[in-house]
VEXTORZA-382777 format. One record per residue (C-alpha): x, y, z. Coordinates in steps of 0.25 Angstrom, whole numbers, plus 5000, padded with zeros to 4 digits. Example, Ala and Ser with C-alpha at 12.3 -4.5 7.8 and 13.67 -1.06 7.14 Angstrom:
<r><east>5049</east><north>4982</north><up>5031</up></r>
<r><east>5055</east><north>4996</north><up>5029</up></r>
// end
This chain:
<r><east>4912</east><north>4990</north><up>4985</up></r>
<r><east>4914</east><north>5002</north><up>4994</up></r>
<r><east>4911</east><north>5016</north><up>4988</up></r>
<r><east>4914</east><north>5029</north><up>4994</up></r>
<r><east>4908</east><north>5041</north><up>4986</up></r>
<r><east>4916</east><north>5052</north><up>4993</up></r>
<r><east>4924</east><north>5058</north><up>4983</up></r>
<r><east>4939</east><north>5062</north><up>4987</up></r>
<r><east>4948</east><north>5073</north><up>4981</up></r>
<r><east>4959</east><north>5063</north><up>4978</up></r>
<r><east>4961</east><north>5048</north><up>4978</up></r>
<r><east>4974</east><north>5043</north><up>4979</up></r>
<r><east>4977</east><north>5029</north><up>4974</up></r>
<r><east>4988</east><north>5023</north><up>4983</up></r>
<r><east>4991</east><north>5025</north><up>4997</up></r>
<r><east>5006</east><north>5024</north><up>4997</up></r>
<r><east>5015</east><north>5035</north><up>5001</up></r>
<r><east>5013</east><north>5043</north><up>4990</up></r>
<r><east>4999</east><north>5042</north><up>4990</up></r>
<r><east>4997</east><north>5045</north><up>5005</up></r>
<r><east>5006</east><north>5058</north><up>5003</up></r>
<r><east>4998</east><north>5062</north><up>4992</up></r>
<r><east>4985</east><north>5059</north><up>5001</up></r>
<r><east>4992</east><north>5068</north><up>5011</up></r>
<r><east>4994</east><north>5080</north><up>5001</up></r>
<r><east>4980</east><north>5078</north><up>4996</up></r>
<r><east>4976</east><north>5081</north><up>5010</up></r>
<r><east>4985</east><north>5092</north><up>5012</up></r>
<r><east>4979</east><north>5098</north><up>5000</up></r>
<r><east>4964</east><north>5097</north><up>5006</up></r>
<r><east>4959</east><north>5086</north><up>4997</up></r>
<r><east>4952</east><north>5072</north><up>5001</up></r>
<r><east>4960</east><north>5060</north><up>4998</up></r>
<r><east>4957</east><north>5046</north><up>4996</up></r>
<r><east>4969</east><north>5035</north><up>4996</up></r>
<r><east>4966</east><north>5021</north><up>4989</up></r>
<r><east>4976</east><north>5012</north><up>4992</up></r>
<r><east>4977</east><north>4997</north><up>4988</up></r>
<r><east>4984</east><north>4992</north><up>5001</up></r>
<r><east>4978</east><north>4991</north><up>5015</up></r>
<r><east>4987</east><north>5002</north><up>5021</up></r>
<r><east>4993</east><north>5014</north><up>5016</up></r>
<r><east>5008</east><north>5017</north><up>5012</up></r>
<r><east>5010</east><north>5009</north><up>4999</up></r>
<r><east>5021</east><north>5000</north><up>4995</up></r>
<r><east>5032</east><north>5007</north><up>5005</up></r>
<r><east>5023</east><north>5004</north><up>5017</up></r>
<r><east>5019</east><north>4990</north><up>5013</up></r>
<r><east>5032</east><north>4985</north><up>5007</up></r>
<r><east>5043</east><north>4992</north><up>5015</up></r>
<r><east>5037</east><north>4998</north><up>5027</up></r>
<r><east>5051</east><north>4998</north><up>5035</up></r>
<r><east>5059</east><north>5002</north><up>5023</up></r>
<r><east>5065</east><north>5016</north><up>5024</up></r>
<r><east>5062</east><north>5026</north><up>5013</up></r>
<r><east>5073</east><north>5037</north><up>5011</up></r>
<r><east>5068</east><north>5045</north><up>5000</up></r>
<r><east>5055</east><north>5053</north><up>5006</up></r>
<r><east>5058</east><north>5067</north><up>5009</up></r>
<r><east>5060</east><north>5071</north><up>5024</up></r>
<r><east>5062</east><north>5057</north><up>5029</up></r>
<r><east>5077</east><north>5052</north><up>5030</up></r>
<r><east>5071</east><north>5038</north><up>5030</up></r>
<r><east>5057</east><north>5033</north><up>5033</up></r>
<r><east>5051</east><north>5019</north><up>5033</up></r>
<r><east>5040</east><north>5016</north><up>5022</up></r>
<r><east>5031</east><north>5013</north><up>5034</up></r>
<r><east>5034</east><north>5026</north><up>5042</up></r>
<r><east>5032</east><north>5035</north><up>5028</up></r>
<r><east>5019</east><north>5028</north><up>5027</up></r>
<r><east>5015</east><north>5031</north><up>5042</up></r>
<r><east>5019</east><north>5046</north><up>5040</up></r>
<r><east>5012</east><north>5047</north><up>5027</up></r>
<r><east>4999</east><north>5042</north><up>5032</up></r>
<r><east>5000</east><north>5051</north><up>5045</up></r>
<r><east>5002</east><north>5062</north><up>5035</up></r>
<r><east>4989</east><north>5059</north><up>5028</up></r>
<r><east>4982</east><north>5057</north><up>5041</up></r>
<r><east>4982</east><north>5073</north><up>5042</up></r>
<r><east>4970</east><north>5072</north><up>5030</up></r>
<r><east>4963</east><north>5059</north><up>5035</up></r>
<r><east>4950</east><north>5067</north><up>5035</up></r>
<r><east>4951</east><north>5068</north><up>5020</up></r>
<r><east>4959</east><north>5056</north><up>5016</up></r>
<r><east>4952</east><north>5042</north><up>5013</up></r>
<r><east>4961</east><north>5030</north><up>5013</up></r>
<r><east>4956</east><north>5017</north><up>5006</up></r>
<r><east>4966</east><north>5005</north><up>5007</up></r>
<r><east>4965</east><north>4991</north><up>5001</up></r>
<r><east>4958</east><north>4997</north><up>4988</up></r>
<r><east>4964</east><north>4997</north><up>4973</up></r>
<r><east>4960</east><north>5007</north><up>4964</up></r>
<r><east>4954</east><north>5000</north><up>4952</up></r>
<r><east>4950</east><north>5012</north><up>4942</up></r>
<r><east>4945</east><north>5026</north><up>4943</up></r>
<r><east>4937</east><north>5034</north><up>4934</up></r>
<r><east>4932</east><north>5049</north><up>4934</up></r>
<r><east>4918</east><north>5053</north><up>4933</up></r>
<r><east>4917</east><north>5068</north><up>4933</up></r>
<r><east>4926</east><north>5074</north><up>4943</up></r>
<r><east>4927</east><north>5062</north><up>4951</up></r>
<r><east>4935</east><north>5048</north><up>4950</up></r>
<r><east>4929</east><north>5035</north><up>4955</up></r>
<r><east>4939</east><north>5025</north><up>4959</up></r>
<r><east>4936</east><north>5011</north><up>4959</up></r>
<r><east>4944</east><north>5002</north><up>4969</up></r>
<r><east>4944</east><north>4988</north><up>4974</up></r>
<r><east>4934</east><north>4992</north><up>4985</up></r>
<r><east>4925</east><north>5003</north><up>4979</up></r>
<r><east>4925</east><north>5017</north><up>4973</up></r>
<r><east>4931</east><north>5029</north><up>4977</up></r>
<r><east>4929</east><north>5045</north><up>4972</up></r>
<r><east>4939</east><north>5055</north><up>4969</up></r>
<r><east>4942</east><north>5069</north><up>4961</up></r>
<r><east>4956</east><north>5064</north><up>4958</up></r>
<r><east>4966</east><north>5053</north><up>4960</up></r>
<r><east>4980</east><north>5052</north><up>4963</up></r>
<r><east>4987</east><north>5038</north><up>4960</up></r>
<r><east>4997</east><north>5034</north><up>4970</up></r>
<r><east>4997</east><north>5019</north><up>4969</up></r>
<r><east>5012</east><north>5017</north><up>4966</up></r>
<r><east>5014</east><north>5006</north><up>4956</up></r>
<r><east>4999</east><north>5000</north><up>4958</up></r>
<r><east>4991</east><north>4995</north><up>4969</up></r>
<r><east>4999</east><north>4988</north><up>4979</up></r>
<r><east>4994</east><north>4975</north><up>4986</up></r>
<r><east>5000</east><north>4963</north><up>4994</up></r>
<r><east>5001</east><north>4950</north><up>4988</up></r>
<r><east>4992</east><north>4940</north><up>4996</up></r>
<r><east>4991</east><north>4926</north><up>5000</up></r>
<r><east>4979</east><north>4925</north><up>4991</up></r>
<r><east>4972</east><north>4916</north><up>5002</up></r>
<r><east>4957</east><north>4917</north><up>5005</up></r>
<r><east>4954</east><north>4926</north><up>5015</up></r>
<r><east>4967</east><north>4934</north><up>5014</up></r>
<r><east>4961</east><north>4947</north><up>5012</up></r>
<r><east>4953</east><north>4947</north><up>5025</up></r>
<r><east>4965</east><north>4945</north><up>5034</up></r>
<r><east>4974</east><north>4955</north><up>5027</up></r>
<r><east>4976</east><north>4967</north><up>5036</up></r>
<r><east>4972</east><north>4960</north><up>5048</up></r>
<r><east>4983</east><north>4949</north><up>5050</up></r>
<r><east>4986</east><north>4946</north><up>5037</up></r>
<r><east>4998</east><north>4956</north><up>5032</up></r>
<r><east>5004</east><north>4959</north><up>5019</up></r>
<r><east>5014</east><north>4968</north><up>5025</up></r>
<r><east>5020</east><north>4972</north><up>5039</up></r>
<r><east>5021</east><north>4986</north><up>5046</up></r>
<r><east>5022</east><north>4983</north><up>5060</up></r>
<r><east>5029</east><north>4970</north><up>5065</up></r>
<r><east>5023</east><north>4972</north><up>5079</up></r>
<r><east>5010</east><north>4968</north><up>5074</up></r>
<r><east>5015</east><north>4954</north><up>5074</up></r>
<r><east>5021</east><north>4953</north><up>5087</up></r>
<r><east>5017</east><north>4940</north><up>5094</up></r>
<r><east>5010</east><north>4935</north><up>5082</up></r>
<r><east>5011</east><north>4922</north><up>5074</up></r>
<r><east>5015</east><north>4928</north><up>5061</up></r>
<r><east>5014</east><north>4921</north><up>5047</up></r>
<r><east>5022</east><north>4928</north><up>5035</up></r>
<r><east>5020</east><north>4923</north><up>5021</up></r>
<r><east>5031</east><north>4927</north><up>5010</up></r>
<r><east>5045</east><north>4925</north><up>5007</up></r>
<r><east>5050</east><north>4939</north><up>5004</up></r>
<r><east>5059</east><north>4949</north><up>5012</up></r>
<r><east>5046</east><north>4955</north><up>5018</up></r>
<r><east>5041</east><north>4942</north><up>5023</up></r>
<r><east>5055</east><north>4937</north><up>5028</up></r>
<r><east>5057</east><north>4951</north><up>5035</up></r>
<r><east>5043</east><north>4950</north><up>5041</up></r>
<r><east>5046</east><north>4937</north><up>5047</up></r>
<r><east>5060</east><north>4940</north><up>5052</up></r>
<r><east>5055</east><north>4953</north><up>5059</up></r>
<r><east>5043</east><north>4946</north><up>5065</up></r>
<r><east>5051</east><north>4935</north><up>5070</up></r>
<r><east>5052</east><north>4937</north><up>5086</up></r>
<r><east>5041</east><north>4947</north><up>5085</up></r>
<r><east>5029</east><north>4938</north><up>5082</up></r>
<r><east>5026</east><north>4926</north><up>5088</up></r>
<r><east>5029</east><north>4918</north><up>5076</up></r>
<r><east>5032</east><north>4920</north><up>5062</up></r>
<r><east>5030</east><north>4911</north><up>5051</up></r>
<r><east>5035</east><north>4915</north><up>5036</up></r>
<r><east>5028</east><north>4906</north><up>5024</up></r>
<r><east>5034</east><north>4907</north><up>5010</up></r>
<r><east>5031</east><north>4899</north><up>4998</up></r>
<r><east>5046</east><north>4896</north><up>4994</up></r>
<r><east>5056</east><north>4889</north><up>5001</up></r>
<r><east>5065</east><north>4902</north><up>5000</up></r>
<r><east>5062</east><north>4916</north><up>5004</up></r>
<r><east>5063</east><north>4928</north><up>4995</up></r>
<r><east>5069</east><north>4937</north><up>5006</up></r>
<r><east>5083</east><north>4943</north><up>5009</up></r>
<r><east>5092</east><north>4931</north><up>5013</up></r>
<r><east>5096</east><north>4938</north><up>5026</up></r>
<r><east>5081</east><north>4939</north><up>5030</up></r>
<r><east>5078</east><north>4924</north><up>5026</up></r>
<r><east>5091</east><north>4920</north><up>5035</up></r>
<r><east>5084</east><north>4928</north><up>5047</up></r>
<r><east>5071</east><north>4922</north><up>5044</up></r>
<r><east>5076</east><north>4908</north><up>5044</up></r>
<r><east>5083</east><north>4910</north><up>5057</up></r>
<r><east>5071</east><north>4916</north><up>5064</up></r>
<r><east>5059</east><north>4909</north><up>5071</up></r>
<r><east>5050</east><north>4912</north><up>5058</up></r>
<r><east>5043</east><north>4899</north><up>5054</up></r>
<r><east>5047</east><north>4898</north><up>5039</up></r>
<r><east>5037</east><north>4891</north><up>5031</up></r>
<r><east>5043</east><north>4888</north><up>5016</up></r>
<r><east>5037</east><north>4885</north><up>5006</up></r>
<r><east>5023</east><north>4887</north><up>5011</up></r>
<r><east>5011</east><north>4895</north><up>5004</up></r>
<r><east>4999</east><north>4900</north><up>5011</up></r>
<r><east>4987</east><north>4892</north><up>5009</up></r>
<r><east>4976</east><north>4897</north><up>5018</up></r>
<r><east>4972</east><north>4908</north><up>5028</up></r>
<r><east>4963</east><north>4906</north><up>5040</up></r>
<r><east>4957</east><north>4916</north><up>5049</up></r>
<r><east>4945</east><north>4922</north><up>5054</up></r>
<r><east>4942</east><north>4932</north><up>5042</up></r>
<r><east>4950</east><north>4943</north><up>5048</up></r>
<r><east>4962</east><north>4937</north><up>5054</up></r>
<r><east>4971</east><north>4926</north><up>5049</up></r>
<r><east>4973</east><north>4914</north><up>5058</up></r>
<r><east>4982</east><north>4906</north><up>5050</up></r>
<r><east>4989</east><north>4903</north><up>5037</up></r>
<r><east>4990</east><north>4889</north><up>5031</up></r>
<r><east>5001</east><north>4887</north><up>5022</up></r>
<r><east>5004</east><north>4875</north><up>5012</up></r>
<r><east>5018</east><north>4871</north><up>5009</up></r>
<r><east>5022</east><north>4873</north><up>4994</up></r>
<r><east>5019</east><north>4860</north><up>4985</up></r>
<r><east>5014</east><north>4852</north><up>4997</up></r>
<r><east>5001</east><north>4850</north><up>5004</up></r>
<r><east>5006</east><north>4854</north><up>5018</up></r>
<r><east>5000</east><north>4866</north><up>5025</up></r>
<r><east>5002</east><north>4874</north><up>5038</up></r>
<r><east>4992</east><north>4882</north><up>5046</up></r>
<r><east>4999</east><north>4894</north><up>5053</up></r>
<r><east>4992</east><north>4901</north><up>5063</up></r>
<r><east>4995</east><north>4916</north><up>5063</up></r>
<r><east>4992</east><north>4929</north><up>5069</up></r>
<r><east>4997</east><north>4937</north><up>5057</up></r>
<r><east>4999</east><north>4934</north><up>5042</up></r>
<r><east>5009</east><north>4942</north><up>5034</up></r>
<r><east>5008</east><north>4940</north><up>5019</up></r>
<r><east>5022</east><north>4945</north><up>5012</up></r>
<r><east>5020</east><north>4941</north><up>4997</up></r>
<r><east>5023</east><north>4955</north><up>4993</up></r>
<r><east>5014</east><north>4966</north><up>4987</up></r>
<r><east>5011</east><north>4969</north><up>4972</up></r>
<r><east>5007</east><north>4982</north><up>4965</up></r>
<r><east>4996</east><north>4981</north><up>4953</up></r>
<r><east>4993</east><north>4992</north><up>4943</up></r>
<r><east>4981</east><north>4984</north><up>4937</up></r>
<r><east>4971</east><north>4995</north><up>4940</up></r>
<r><east>4980</east><north>5006</north><up>4934</up></r>
<r><east>4975</east><north>5003</north><up>4919</up></r>
<r><east>4960</east><north>5007</north><up>4925</up></r>
<r><east>4964</east><north>5021</north><up>4930</up></r>
<r><east>4964</east><north>5028</north><up>4917</up></r>
<r><east>4977</east><north>5034</north><up>4918</up></r>
<r><east>4991</east><north>5032</north><up>4909</up></r>
<r><east>5000</east><north>5023</north><up>4916</up></r>
<r><east>5012</east><north>5014</north><up>4913</up></r>
<r><east>5014</east><north>5001</north><up>4920</up></r>
<r><east>5010</east><north>5005</north><up>4935</up></r>
<r><east>5014</east><north>5021</north><up>4933</up></r>
<r><east>5004</east><north>5032</north><up>4930</up></r>
<r><east>5008</east><north>5043</north><up>4920</up></r>
<r><east>5007</east><north>5056</north><up>4926</up></r>
<r><east>5010</east><north>5071</north><up>4923</up></r>
<r><east>5020</east><north>5079</north><up>4931</up></r>
<r><east>5007</east><north>5083</north><up>4939</up></r>
<r><east>5004</east><north>5068</north><up>4942</up></r>
<r><east>4992</east><north>5067</north><up>4934</up></r>
<r><east>4988</east><north>5055</north><up>4927</up></r>
<r><east>4982</east><north>5054</north><up>4913</up></r>
<r><east>4968</east><north>5055</north><up>4919</up></r>
<r><east>4964</east><north>5068</north><up>4925</up></r>
<r><east>4963</east><north>5069</north><up>4940</up></r>
<r><east>4972</east><north>5057</north><up>4943</up></r>
<r><east>4986</east><north>5058</north><up>4947</up></r>
<r><east>4997</east><north>5048</north><up>4951</up></r>
<r><east>5010</east><north>5049</north><up>4960</up></r>
<r><east>5020</east><north>5041</north><up>4965</up></r>
<r><east>5025</east><north>5027</north><up>4959</up></r>
<r><east>5011</east><north>5027</north><up>4952</up></r>
<r><east>5015</east><north>5040</north><up>4943</up></r>
<r><east>5025</east><north>5039</north><up>4931</up></r>
<r><east>5031</east><north>5052</north><up>4925</up></r>
<r><east>5044</east><north>5054</north><up>4919</up></r>
<r><east>5056</east><north>5055</north><up>4930</up></r>
<r><east>5047</east><north>5048</north><up>4940</up></r>
<r><east>5054</east><north>5043</north><up>4953</up></r>
<r><east>5047</east><north>5033</north><up>4960</up></r>
<r><east>5049</east><north>5037</north><up>4974</up></r>
<r><east>5039</east><north>5039</north><up>4986</up></r>
<r><east>5046</east><north>5053</north><up>4988</up></r>
<r><east>5042</east><north>5056</north><up>4973</up></r>
<r><east>5028</east><north>5052</north><up>4975</up></r>
<r><east>5027</east><north>5061</north><up>4988</up></r>
<r><east>5031</east><north>5073</north><up>4978</up></r>
<r><east>5021</east><north>5068</north><up>4967</up></r>
<r><east>5009</east><north>5068</north><up>4977</up></r>
<r><east>5007</east><north>5084</north><up>4980</up></r>
<r><east>5007</east><north>5086</north><up>4965</up></r>
<r><east>4997</east><north>5076</north><up>4961</up></r>
<r><east>4988</east><north>5081</north><up>4973</up></r>
<r><east>4988</east><north>5094</north><up>4969</up></r>
<r><east>4985</east><north>5091</north><up>4955</up></r>
<r><east>4973</east><north>5083</north><up>4960</up></r>
<r><east>4968</east><north>5094</north><up>4968</up></r>
<r><east>4970</east><north>5104</north><up>4956</up></r>
<r><east>4962</east><north>5094</north><up>4948</up></r>
<r><east>4951</east><north>5091</north><up>4957</up></r>
<r><east>4949</east><north>5107</north><up>4961</up></r>
<r><east>4955</east><north>5115</north><up>4949</up></r>
<r><east>4947</east><north>5127</north><up>4954</up></r>
<r><east>4953</east><north>5127</north><up>4967</up></r>
<r><east>4965</east><north>5134</north><up>4972</up></r>
<r><east>4974</east><north>5123</north><up>4974</up></r>
<r><east>4987</east><north>5130</north><up>4976</up></r>
<r><east>4997</east><north>5121</north><up>4985</up></r>
<r><east>5001</east><north>5126</north><up>4998</up></r>
<r><east>5011</east><north>5121</north><up>5007</up></r>
<r><east>5008</east><north>5110</north><up>5018</up></r>
<r><east>5012</east><north>5120</north><up>5028</up></r>
<r><east>5002</east><north>5129</north><up>5025</up></r>
<r><east>4991</east><north>5118</north><up>5024</up></r>
<r><east>4994</east><north>5111</north><up>5037</up></r>
<r><east>4992</east><north>5119</north><up>5051</up></r>
<r><east>4997</east><north>5109</north><up>5062</up></r>
// end
């Protein structure tokens, strides 16, 4: 287990859009920030589930894709890269306060913070995996659970596992761009939109149904082939590949919420009008927060972030002059 004893002013649990903006605003207010995110990348569900989908309810943007919104938020946060730490692929298990400092236990080790802002949506967000031996070692090398840029697969032999809209859409988009595309699905019929399935069947994509993944082969870093087995049969096929896309969807889990010592109901945390939880020094915003009249929008979470961050700063530094000033007075280009 790793352990970094550096104490941050505010630790934000969740690196989605709301968590990213909260981190930026905290940097704007001159405090140090750590983001702990369960995924292998920032951006949360919008960046992973619908990167190309247009979002129309963010102020100042007539329309913006989730991928572009995430990119802008990361670029915005980069202004404070010297006082911001980002920890990916870590899930917060519990946290406890000793004196003025929280000790945060994650799946990778311990972190230390003076205040906590929970912005994890409906829980830790993780891809559904193949469940095969060695899979974790290949993840983020040439085994992918979501696709951001199709160009990275140009001229490659690509295998896609899955039968939903994302899997079929990626197969259709990669047809003609990749050297070859094979889609593997455990059922005879796909769950994707009918028109997309028609396009798939008329394409050059190699369709293997009903087959299930059986074994990964590689060098411990990169997958070289996937062996699949026909359902209710001993027949197997080894598929050489340059890239493997696993499109089984994603799941959210709030199993650790019960260990966080805050009042909650289902996957949402009860907060005051100042986004305080039932534990002093811990705040919740975005989809993680629940209060009367709550509207679950990214734009709402953006508005909640400054209030929670300012309250956290007041909590950490009660004797300091914490008057809020406009960003135009804080940043001189």
